[in-house]
matplotlib code that plots the C-alpha trace (Angstrom):
import matplotlib.pyplot as plt

x = [14.9, 12.1, 10.2, 6.9, 5.4, 6.9, 6.0, 2.3, 0.2, -0.8, -2.8, -4.2, -7.9, -7.6, -9.9, -9.1, -10.4, -7.7, -5.9, -2.4, 0.8, 3.4, 6.9, 7.8, 5.7, 4.6, 1.3, 0.2, -2.8, -3.9, -6.6, -5.0, -6.3, -4.0, -1.0, 1.1, 0.0, 0.9, 4.0, 5.1, 3.8, 5.2, 9.1, 9.9, 9.3, 11.5, 15.0, 17.0, 14.9, 14.1, 16.9, 17.7, 14.0, 14.4, 11.6, 10.7, 11.5, 8.3, 5.4, 6.4, 4.5, 7.2, 9.4, 12.9, 15.8, 18.7, 21.2, 17.6, 16.2, 18.9, 17.0, 13.2, 14.0, 14.7, 11.6, 8.5, 5.1, 5.3, 8.2, 7.3, 9.1, 9.2, 10.7, 8.1, 5.5, 7.0, 4.2, 2.6, -0.2, -2.2, -3.7, 0.1, 0.7, 3.8, 1.1, 1.1, -0.7, 0.6, -1.7, 0.1, -2.4, -2.1, -3.3, -6.6, -5.7, -3.9, -5.0, -3.7, -2.3, -0.2, 1.2, -2.0, -3.6, -1.0, -0.7, -5.1, -4.4, -1.7, -4.0, -7.3, -5.3, -3.5, -7.1, -9.0, -6.2, -6.8, -10.3, -9.5, -7.3, -9.9, -12.7, -10.8, -9.8, -13.2, -13.7, -11.9, -12.7, -16.5, -15.7, -13.6, -16.9, -19.0, -17.0, -16.8, -20.0, -21.2, -18.4, -20.5, -24.1, -22.5, -21.5, -23.8, -27.0]
y = [-16.1, -15.3, -18.7, -18.0, -18.9, -16.4, -13.6, -13.1, -10.3, -8.9, -5.9, -3.6, -3.6, -7.5, -11.1, -11.1, -14.7, -15.2, -18.4, -18.4, -20.7, -20.2, -20.3, -22.2, -25.0, -25.8, -28.0, -24.2, -23.0, -19.5, -16.8, -14.0, -11.5, -15.0, -14.3, -12.2, -13.7, -17.5, -16.3, -15.3, -18.8, -20.6, -19.1, -20.1, -24.0, -23.4, -21.5, -22.2, -21.9, -18.7, -17.3, -17.4, -15.7, -12.4, -9.3, -6.6, -4.0, -2.0, -5.0, -7.0, -10.1, -10.1, -12.5, -13.5, -15.2, -13.2, -13.4, -11.9, -8.9, -6.5, -7.9, -7.7, -3.7, -2.2, -4.2, -4.9, -3.4, -1.9, 0.7, 4.4, 6.9, 10.1, 12.4, 12.0, 13.4, 15.6, 18.5, 19.2, 15.8, 16.9, 12.8, 11.3, 9.2, 11.5, 14.6, 15.8, 19.3, 21.7, 24.9, 28.0, 28.7, 31.4, 30.9, 32.3, 32.9, 34.7, 35.6, 32.3, 31.0, 27.4, 28.2, 29.5, 26.4, 24.1, 26.2, 25.2, 21.5, 21.5, 23.2, 21.7, 17.7, 18.9, 20.2, 16.3, 15.2, 16.4, 15.8, 11.4, 12.3, 13.3, 11.7, 8.5, 10.3, 10.3, 6.8, 5.4, 7.0, 6.6, 2.5, 3.0, 4.7, 2.2, -0.5, 0.6, 1.7, -2.2, -2.9, -0.5, -2.2, -5.5, -4.4, -2.7, -5.2]
z = [-28.3, -25.6, -24.7, -25.1, -22.3, -20.2, -23.1, -23.3, -24.6, -20.8, -22.0, -18.8, -20.2, -20.7, -19.9, -16.3, -17.0, -20.0, -19.1, -19.3, -18.4, -15.6, -16.2, -13.7, -14.1, -16.7, -15.6, -14.0, -16.1, -13.6, -14.4, -15.8, -12.7, -10.9, -11.8, -10.1, -7.1, -8.3, -9.4, -6.3, -4.5, -7.3, -7.2, -4.0, -5.5, -7.6, -6.6, -9.5, -12.6, -10.6, -10.5, -14.2, -15.4, -14.3, -15.1, -16.9, -15.9, -17.6, -17.3, -14.4, -15.9, -18.8, -17.1, -18.8, -19.3, -17.7, -21.0, -23.3, -21.4, -22.8, -26.3, -24.3, -22.9, -26.1, -28.1, -24.8, -26.1, -22.5, -22.4, -22.5, -23.9, -21.5, -23.7, -26.5, -25.5, -22.8, -22.2, -25.4, -24.5, -21.5, -21.8, -21.5, -18.4, -17.9, -17.6, -13.8, -13.8, -12.2, -10.3, -8.6, -6.5, -3.2, 0.7, 0.8, 4.8, 5.9, 9.6, 10.1, 12.8, 13.1, 16.3, 18.4, 17.1, 19.1, 21.9, 22.6, 21.7, 24.2, 26.5, 26.1, 26.1, 30.0, 30.4, 29.3, 31.6, 34.2, 34.7, 34.1, 36.9, 38.4, 38.5, 38.2, 41.6, 42.6, 40.8, 44.1, 46.3, 45.4, 45.8, 48.6, 50.6, 49.8, 51.2, 54.9, 54.5, 53.9, 56.5, 59.6, 57.8, 59.0, 62.2, 62.5, 62.8]

ax = plt.figure().add_subplot(projection="3d")
ax.plot(x, y, z, "-o")
ax.set_aspect("equal")
plt.show()
């Protein structure tokens, strides 16, 4: 028998403000949209019960006792069979469109882009080091000039 507080109707487009009961503590009443976050927290506070409950592979909100999980998996309302509509229904969640596309730019050379990028990277570092050297030199020159002016007075 499935414990009703652990398994409740939760459609994807359900009311996020619907109040549901925590499977770990019957005194906890949680908004449907906060349920996953609450379960993570409450599971830590009730480790023994958490060991006995397993999440449904089709809907993690379904927390089922270990011994009843196999039965639940057979009847779970969120269970989907991908083989039933294989390639027939374009609106099916399992349908993946495949578009064969040819590269329109036949002259593209990725290696050339890499060489240019390396050159500009090197050039940027060279300019940076040169500017840093000039800045240090200017600072030392300014200190020297101030020293000379101070001693000449």
